[in-house]
N, C-alpha and C positions, 0 to 999 in steps of 0.2 A: 411710799414712805420708807425711809431707812429703817433697817432693823435696829432696835434699841433694847437695852435692859436697864432696869433701875434697882437700886438698893435704897430703901427708904428707912431712915433713922427716925425722923419725926417731921410732921408737916411744917413745923416752924424752923427746922434746921436749914442752913444755907445749902445750896446745890453746887456740886462740882461736876462739870461735863468733861469727859475724857475723849480726846480726838487723836486717833492713831495716824501713822504715816502711810505712804504708798506701799502696797504689798503686804501690809499688816492687817490687823483687825482688832476688835475690842479685847481679844484675848491677851494682847501684849501687856495689859495692865494688871495681870494676875498678881503681881507683887505690890500693887497699890491698894487693891480693893479692901482687903481686911484692915489695913491701917486707917484708911480714910472713912470707912463706913461707921466707925465708932463715933464720929462727931458730925458727919455731913451726909446729906442725901447724895447719891451717886447716880449719874447718867452715863452709860456707855453707848456709843453709837458705832455701827459699821458703815463707813463711807461707801458710796455707790460702787458696785462691782467688787466689794470686799466682804469677806466673812459670810454672814447670813443675809446681807442685803441683796436683793434681787438685781440681776443685770439690767441695765437700762440702755436704750438707744440714745447715743450721744448726738447732740446737735452741733453744728459748726460754731454756734455762738456760745456753747457751754464753756464755762471758765471757773476760776476759783470762787467767783461770786455766786455761781450756780450751786456749787458744793456747800457754800456757807448758807444759802437759802434753804437747802435741804435739811441742814442741822436745825435751823430756826423753825422749820416746820414741825420737827419733833418737840422742840421746846413749847411751841404753841399747843400741840396736841396734849401735852402734860401740864399745861397752864403754869409753866415755869417763867416767871417774869424776868428774873435775872439770875445769872450763874457765874461762878468762877470757871475758868477754862484751863485745863492742862492739856497741852498738845505736844506731839512728838514728831520730829523730822519734818516731812512734807505736811504733816498735820498742823504744824505751827503756822503755815501759810493760810490754811483754812481758818485757824483760830484767829489770826490777825485780821483776816478778811471779815469775819463776824464782828470783831471789834470796830472795824472801819465802817461797815454798813449798818450795824445795829448797836451803836455804842451804849445805849441805855440798857441793853440786855446783858452787858458784860461788867462784872464787878472787878475782876483782875485777870491777868494772863500769866500762866507759868509755861514757858516755852523750852522744852528739852530738846537738845540736839538741833537747835534752831537753824533754819536755812533762811538767811536774810540777804545773801548775795552769793554769786558764783564767781570763783576766780578762773584764771585761764585754764587750769588743769580740769576743773569740773566742767567748764564749757566745752572743752575738747572731748571729754568722755561722753557728754550728752549728745554732742554732734555725731560722734561715731554711733551712738545708740539710735539716734533718729534715722540715720542713713540705713542702718541694718535691721531696724525693728520689724520690718514686714517680711523678712526672709530668714532671720536667725531665730531659732526657738526662744521664746521670751524668758524661759527659766534659765537658759544659758546666759542671757544678758543680765538677768536679775542676780544670778550668783556672782557674775563678774563684778557688778557694782557693789554687791554686799561685801565681797572680799577686799575691794579697793577702799570702801568707806570704813569697814570694820576688819582690819587686816590681822590683828594680833590673836594669839591663842586665848588670851583673857576675854576676847570678844566673842568666843565661840557660841556661848549660850544665846546671846542676843542675835548673832548672825543666823544661827539655825532657826530661832523662833520666827524671824522674818522670812527666811527661805521656805519654811514649812507652811506658813500662812500664804505666801505668794503662790504656792502650788495650787491653791484653791481658786485662783483667778483664771479667767479665760485669756487666751492670746489677744482677743479683740479688746477686752477691757484694759489689759496691760498697755496696748498700743495707744489707746485713748488717753490714759493717764500720762503716759510718757510724752504724748504730744503737748501736754500742758507746760512742759518744761521750757518750751520755746518762748513762753510769755514771762518767765520768772523775773529776769533781772530788772527791766524797767518797772515792772509791777511792784517788786519788793521795795524799790526806792520810794515809791509813793506810799506804801504801807507804813514804813518807819515814821514818816512825817504825820500821816493821818491818824495814827494810833498813839501818838506821843503823850496824850493826856490820860491814857489808860494805864494804871499801875501794872508794870510788867517785870517779871523776873525771868531772866535767861539762865538756864542750867545747862552747862556744857561740860562734857568729859574732857579731862586734860589731854587725852589722846585723840580727840576729834579734830585732827589736824587740818582737814579741809574747810571746816566751818567756824572755828573759833575766831580767827583774825577779823572778819567783817563784823562779828557780834561785838567784839571788844571795841571796835571803832565806833559803832553806833551808840553803844552804852556811854562812851566818853562824851558824846554830843547831846544826849538827852537826860535830864535830871530825873525823869520819871521811870527810867529803865535801870534795873539792877542786874548784876551778873555775879553768879557763883560758879567757880570752877570745881568740878568734882574729881578728885584724884583717883588714879588707877581705873579710869573709865573711858570708854570710847563714845561713839555716836549715840548709841541707845543707852543712855545713862540710867534710865529708870529700871533697866534689867541688870546692867553691870554693877551698879551700886545702889540698890533699892532703898536701903536704910537711910543713906545720906540724902538721896533724892526726895524721899518722903518727908524727912524731917525739915529740910530747907523749904519745900513746897508748903508744908503745913504752917510753918512759922510765918511765911510771907502771906498766905491766904488769910490767916487769923487776923492779921493787921487790917484787912479790908472786909471783915465779916461783921 
């Protein structure tokens, strides 16, 4: 089972489950815990191969559905019938997969730095990564991607947070996670349609230049999706602008609590 940690306010309080991105861990939510634990029960999970979750032997059939099922296993263990989910970066794909496969368990989604489609630039970067992932040290690759996605000086804190957490991953786990990217584009198109009935808020930094355009496009097409752009923020907007991120998330979640 995945490593998890809870902060319980009250048995009757709504739950929020936080899901980090690739290379991160539940520690990336350090600027959210104190804020949200005042009104909600909090569940933090470390996805497989990350943080304090033990390494697993990946099967060829493992996918985002497998990762979603592992989070559901934790919810079952804790007898959490339904939860709001806040996801970040690649964790937004896991979050939407949970909403797709287990819609009755999800009250709302808040997706920060959401990845819902890959443009030509991102596809090219991932292709280079897949070609070289077995013979280039994974931290070199990870740092390269971190600087491309979070290039500015203002992104330094969030960039370093992810790089420092990624150092705890093994090369083998990194390669397996990286391999998931080959499935992303066709799968993401399916997710946007299948989760359109779940109340969803996208929170994007205005400097998240790789991922904002597809989010804007999908929000224009579905009435149940909302988008807030956070100024002076990059891809990891929960660290770059935590006060704005927390306030917007809480306001949205309260509507569905």
